[in-house]
N, C-alpha and C positions, 0 to 999 in steps of 0.2 A: 918627182920634179914638176914645179909649175906650168903649168900652159900659159905661154903667151898669147896675148890677144894686141889685134890689129883692128883698126875703126877706118875703115874707107869710107866718105863721106863728099858729098859738094860742098866745095869751100866756102865759109871756113869751119865747117860742122865737127871735121873728124879734129881737127887741132883744139876746138873749143871743147869738145866733151871730154878729152885727153887734160885737157887744165884743169877743167873743172875733177874730175877724179885725182890727181896732184893735189889740188888742195886739201882733197880729205885725206888721201893715201898716196903722201909722198914718195913712199918706202917702195912702191909700184914700180916706178918710172923707168926703170930697164925692161920692163918684160910689157909695157903698153906704148903701143905705136900708133901713129895715124898719118893717115896720106890723106889730103886735102885733094879732091877732083879739080883741078883750075878749067873754068870755064872756055881758055884758048887753047889746049892744049891736046894734044894728039892723043886718043885712045893708048895706042903704041907706046908714049911716051911713058903715059899715068901706069901704064901695063909695068912698063921697066922697074918705076917704083917701087909697086907694090911686091914686085919680084923679091927685089934686095930688101926689104923688109923680111921676108917669109924666108928668104936663104939667112938672115942674120940671127935669126929666131934659136937662142943658145939651145932650146929643147926639141925642137923643131917640129914640135905640137902647136898649133895655133887655133883660136877661136875667132873666127871673121866674123866681124859688125859692122853691115852696111846698113846705111839710110832709106832707101826706098826700092821696093821690088821692082826690076823692070826697069831700071835707070842704070847710068854707065857703071859708077863705082859698083853695084850689085854685079850688073853684066861681067866687068872684068873679072871680079874676086871669083865670081864662076866660073871661070876660064882656067883659076888658080888655084882653087885648094882641091884637093884627092878624095873626101871625103872618109877619110883615113885619120891622118894625122893632122889635116884639117877639116874645120868644118864651118860652115858659112850661115850665119842669121842675119835676115836685112829687117829693116823696122827699129834701129838701134836709137835708144833713148838714155837716158841718165838710170833711172832707176833698173834697167838693165844690165847696163855697164857695172853700176856699184856691185850691183850684186856677183857679177862674173869676176870680179877685183876682188873679192871676199871669197871666194869657194874656186880657185885656180889652182888649187890643190887636188882638187878630184878629179876623178877619170875625164876623158872629153866629154862621155857622152850624160855623165852626171853635171858636168858644166853646161851643156847643151841645153838639157830641161831646167835648170837654175835661171838660164840666161832668158830662156821662154817664159816663164813664170813670174821672173823677174819684171821682163816686159810687158806685161798685161795686167799685173796683181797690183799697179800704183797707177791705172787707168781709171779713173772714180769720178763721178762728178760730184764736189765739194760745194755744202749749202754755205748759202753767206751768212759770213760774222753776228753773232747777237750786236745789236745795236747798245752802243755805251751811251747814256744819258745823265 
């Protein structure tokens, strides 16, 4: 059964990333969730929304992706994951997310490795385009 993916990030990043993925892969809508951490929301309220997403997972195996290590989204997620059925990666970006969506049928450990590789593999300097005269 495919692993669910939960994005937790500062608003509106989580929802924006989800929208980008659904533009490419609309069929994953049921297994891709997003929680935007609002600037004026108490961490406890955000934690309740995250917990609701985790409990609504059909598979109970969830890869959680957050934006910044040590920031509120990551800190909340860290309290929620168990390290077995749920794993956590900080530093989410679109290439990482697209990679995880493509391989969510693999084991959690394989998916985790793909997320880490996909997130770093696409960070490269791009030279300017040649001039067209």
